[in-house]
N, C-alpha and C positions, 0 to 999 in steps of 0.2 A: 504494501500498500504506498502512494506516493506521502509524503510529510506533510505536502499541501493540502492534501487531503484528508488526512489524520486533523492537520490542526483545524479546517475548516469546519470538521463535526465538532472537536472538541471546542473551539468559539461561539458554535451552533448551540451546543448544552449547556455552556456558561450561560448565554443569554437564557436560554428557557430557564434554567434555578433562578435566575436574578426576575423574572417573570413571577414565576409562580409563590417566589418568597413576598412578590408586592402585594399578589392576590390576597395572602395569607393577613400582608400588613393591612390591605384596606377592609378586611373584613374583622380584624382585631380581636375581639371575644364574641361575637355572635358568629353563628353556622354562615355558611356560605350560603348565597342565593343559588336558585336553581340554576340561573346564568354563569354565575362564578363557576358553580361545580362543573356545568360543560366545558369550558373554558380551561379549566384544571386540568380534568383530566385528560382531553385532548394534549394539552403541553406537558404531562406527566408520561401521557402514551408514546409522543414522540421522543420524549427524554429515555426511554425504556430502549427504543429501538435505535437509538445512537451508543447508548452504551452495548446492546450488542453488537454490533458493528467494531465498535472499539476495541469489545474485547475479542471476535475473531483476527481482528489485524494483529492485535499484541499477539495472539498465540501463533498467529503466520508468522511473524519477527523472530519469535523466540524458535521456533521450531525451523526455520530457516539461519538460523546464528548457530543453532546446536550443530546444524547439517556443515557448517562451516569450519566449527571448530573441531567437529571428527576427524575430519580429513589432516594428516601430519603436516604438523608445523612447516612452514619453510626453513631453510638454514641460513641464520644469522647472515647477513651481508658484511663482508670484510671491504676494508679497504681495496680497491683493484677488481675487487667481483662484481659482478654485473646485477642492477635492484632488479625491480618489478615495474613492469607497462604502467604508466598512469592514466592511459585511455585505451578504452576498447580498441578505437578504431587504430591508433596507433601500433598497437596489437597485431589486428588484422594486416596492416600494409605491409607489418615485418614477415608474417605468414608468405604472405604472396612473393614477396621479393626471395624468402628464402628458396621457395618452391621451384622457382625459375631458373632454369642452367644457367649455371655459373653466377648466380644471385648471392648477395649477401647474407648470410646467416646471422642475423642478429643472438648474441651468446643469450639475453634473457630469455630466448623462444625453449632452452634446455630445461628449464627450469618450470618451465610448463608438457613438458612431454608426456607422452602416454606409457615411454617404458622400451617403444621400439625402436630397433635400430637406426643408426644416423643416416644409412645407406636407403632408407625408405621413410624419411621426414617427408619426402615431396608427395608422398603419394596417401598422405593423411596423418602423419606422426604428430602433429603441431595440437595441442588443446588450449582451450582459452582457460586464461588466467580462474582461479575457484571463483576469486572477487566477482569479476566481469558474469562470470555466467550465471552466479546469483543472481546479479543484478535483471539479466535476460530474463530469468524465470519468476523474478519476486515483480516485474512488470507483466508477466502473464497472466498472474493472479488479480495484480492490481485491477487488467482491463476488464476481468470478467466477474460479471453480476451471478454466475452459476458457481463457479468453483472455488470462489472465496467464502460460500456460504457451509460448502458441505466441510465434513469432519474428517481429516485429513491426519493418517498418521507415516511414521518413517519405518522404512525397512532398511536395518543395518548389516553390517559383517556381509560374510557370503552368500545371506538368505535371498533369494528369488519371488518369497511371495511372505503371505500370512493366513494364519488361520485364527478368526475372532470368534471367540465363545460368545453366545446371543441366547436370551430367553426365548424358547419353545412356546410362545403364547399367542392366541388366537382367536379365545374368547378372555371376557371379564366375569363372566359366570362363576358361581361357586365350585371351586374341585378344577378350575381353569387358569386360573390366577398365577401368573409365575409358572405357566405349567404344570401345575397340579398344587402348588402349596395351598392348605386351607387350616383354618383357625375356628375353635366350635365353642361356642357359653356353656360352660360345662354345670354339675351340681358337685359340691363338695365332696372329693373322694373317690371320682368317678372315673372310670379309665379313659385315658387319653387318648387320642386317634392322631396315628400319626401321617405326614405326606409330605412331600419333596418337591421340587422343583425339575424340571424339566429344560434339558439343553439343545441348542442345536449349535453347526458352526457355519461360519461365513468362509468361505476358501476364498480367497483373492491368491492370485498368480502374477507378478509384472509383465506386463504388456509392453512393446517398445512402440514409441512415437517418432516417427524420425522426419524431420523437418530440414527438407532444400533452400537455400538462398542462392540464387545467383549474381553476384558484383560485376558491370562491364568494366572495361577497363580503362572508361572514362571516369569512375566513381571511384576505382582505386587510384586516381591520383591527389585524389583530396582526402587524406585520414577523417576528417569529420564526414564527408557526404558517407565517406564508406561505412563507417559508425552508423552513421541515419539510415541507411538501408537494413542493414541487420537488426538494429536498435530497432523498428517499427515493423518489417515486415515479420520476423519471428515470432516475435511474442502475442501479437495477433493471429497468425495463423496458427499457432499452435493452441491458445486459449479458445480459438473457433470446434478444433478439429476435440477437446477434450470437454467442452461445454456440450456439446453434439452428442457426445459418448455419453454423458452422464444422462442426458435425457432419450438419446435416441438409441444408444447401443446393444448389439443384438447379444452381446457374450462371448462370442465365438472371434478369438484372436483381438479382442477389443475390451474393456469395459462394459457391464450390464446395466443397460439403463431404465431410467423410470418405467419408460411408456412398455418396457418387454416384462417388468416385473408381476410378480403374481398378487404384489401387496396393492397393485392401483386398485381405486377403485374410479369406474366411471357411470357416474350420475345419470338417468335417463330423463330423457325431452319431455316437454310437456306434449299433451295433444294436439294442441293447435300450431306445433311446427313439423308436422308430419305434410306439409304440403310441398309433394313433388317438385325438385330439383331448383327449392331455395331454403339456402344455408342462413334461414331465421335464428336471431337470438333474440331471448327474453330477460330481464333484469331476474326474473323469478330461478334461472339456472342458477343465479352467482348464489342467492339464498339458498339456493339447496345442496350446490357445491360447498359453501361454509359449514352449512349441517353437517355434512358427513364427514369433515375434518375434525381428526383425534384433537380432543381439546387441549391437552398440552402443546398442541404444535400452533398453537393460536397466534403467540409469540414472535414466532419463528418465522410463518409463513410467508410466501410472498407469491402473487400472481403474475406467470410469465403465460403469455400471450402472443398472438401473430397480430403484427401493427395493424391489419385488413379490418380488426376489429375494434378500433379505436373509435370510428365513427360512431360504431352503434353505444359504446359505452358510455360518449358522452350524453345521450339521450334515455339513457336506462332510468328508471325510476321504478320506486314499490309503493302500492296503495292504491287507493282508489284514489276518485275524482273530485274525492274532500280532503284528501288528505295522500298527497302525492309528494314523495322524497326523494331527492337522489341520491344514489348509493356509490357514483363515481365522482371523486372529488381531485378533480386538476390539479397540477402541480403549481402549488406556491398561492391558489385561490383563498384556502382557508386552513390548511395545516402548515404553509409555509416551510415545505421542503423539496427538494430538486425531482420528485417521482410523485404519480399520482398516486391515489389510494383507493381502495374498495374494502369497507370495512376496517378503515384504519389498515391496513396492510400494502406495503409497494405494489405499484402496478408496474412493472418490467416489458417491454414488446423486446421479441428475441428472434432471431433468424431460424433457433432449432423448431419453434412450435409449427404444428401440422396447418396445411391449408386450413380456409375460413370453411365450415359445416362438417370439418371432420374431427374423430377423438386427439386431443394433444394442441388444437389451435388455441385454447385457455386452461393452464394449469393451476393449480393450486397446492404448490407444493412447503415442505419444511425440509430444508434441502440438509439439514443438522441432521438427518434420519439417512442418509447415505453418506456412505461410508468409503475413504480413497486411500488407498499406499503411494508411496512413491518413494523411489531411492533416494538413500541420505548419499550427498554428495550433487544431488540435481544434475544435471545434465553435462553429456559427454560429447566432445565435435572433435572436429576433423576438417580440411579443407584439400583442395584438388583442384590443379590447373587442365585437366587432362579430361575431365567428363565434356565440359563446354567449350575447349580448345579451341573449335573450329568458328563460335562465336563470340569470341576475343571475349569472354566469362571464366569467372575463378567461381570454383565452387566450393560453400562453407555446409558442412554436414553438424547437424544437431540431433542428439538422440536422451529421451525422455524416457524413462520407464513408470508408468502409470498403470493401476488398476482401480476397479471399484465396483460396488452393487449398494442397491437397498438395504438397510437393517433389515426392514419388514421383508418376509417371504410372503406373506397373506393379510388381508385384511382382519379388521378386530370385530368379535360382538361382544356390543357393550354388554354392563350389568344388566340395565333396564333398557330393552327397548329390540327391535330386530334389523334397525338397518345398520349394516356394519361401516365402519370409522377406519381410517388410514393418512398418514402424514401426507398420500400424496392422491390428489383428485385431477378426477378429467371428465368432461363432458363427453357427450355421446352424440353420433353422428346424427347431423340436422339439413342432410339433403336426400 
């Protein structure tokens, strides 16, 4: 997360807290009025959202720092020994020069080498410095509205995956909570009944996501321009592929996405929406999706949707002709946030949502219930002048190892009621 974004969130939180203090001061010893309560609750809800975001970003920074610290520390630089590159573009230009026949090899490159012999460095033996690689990976997370919200774990050592123990719970009725834990009201000296939880395993194995970036000879003439190519193209492409997999991944050679999970709840449409060849949308759909969301997930949930739906959301209302209320709050209108909200939760248009009128065009998700694993150390990289030699381009390759899956494997039957619940909600086909 960029420092400027974090500072903006902190500044906004500070403003909100001062406004909350002002409301309390104005009320004095008297109870808050209905209007004051409404304003107070809205501002407090935004404070909680910002606090949750800051907590996620702080966790991400700590994990990234831990990954960097886990790498062997570089040997101390002595007088006369080469140091580290200051900028990514500077190192990339040095890689290009070293890869060319008869080109000069900067001694600083050997501190980032992969351990291959010097004779094959031109074929991809140079690595981007760990701090530069972490900056690229951090930008990937910073740009993504989906990946920054998932539960990310680190895979260290020689491991290529992780088995995560989870409670096997698909119902909250008596005898099913925690997979079988049960408590009883009993008379004095009565015999006790034993029960135990049941577990299952989430088996994740690292998948390889590879990105190639071609830099033209013209861009290589300027270290700043070259750095701009890598620093923009790579994080955006990796962010897109990772987030698309989190939502739509098939699980074979890639992460298992939410749309392919057995825990996805698809809410049925209304009878008035069965008009042939018309992708209709009703505010009632939103209310019923919210009603199927697992209650503890309400504080973390976000709405992800195809941008084509925005026009319909702006006019979505609930209630009769005498009591109509809008449920879509545009950004900056009342909530003073950079995003729109529905039922107080952010509305985020994304490219990975399905076409309008099909399941997945609008999703209500608690992404903290999606677990991902990544290899400690983040990215690996290599370069080559041969892949695009005829095009006067140098190829930079980046590899990131990741896997993920929903924590839930099935919807949950509530203690009272028949409609199942889940942290992952979609709307049925409407065309």
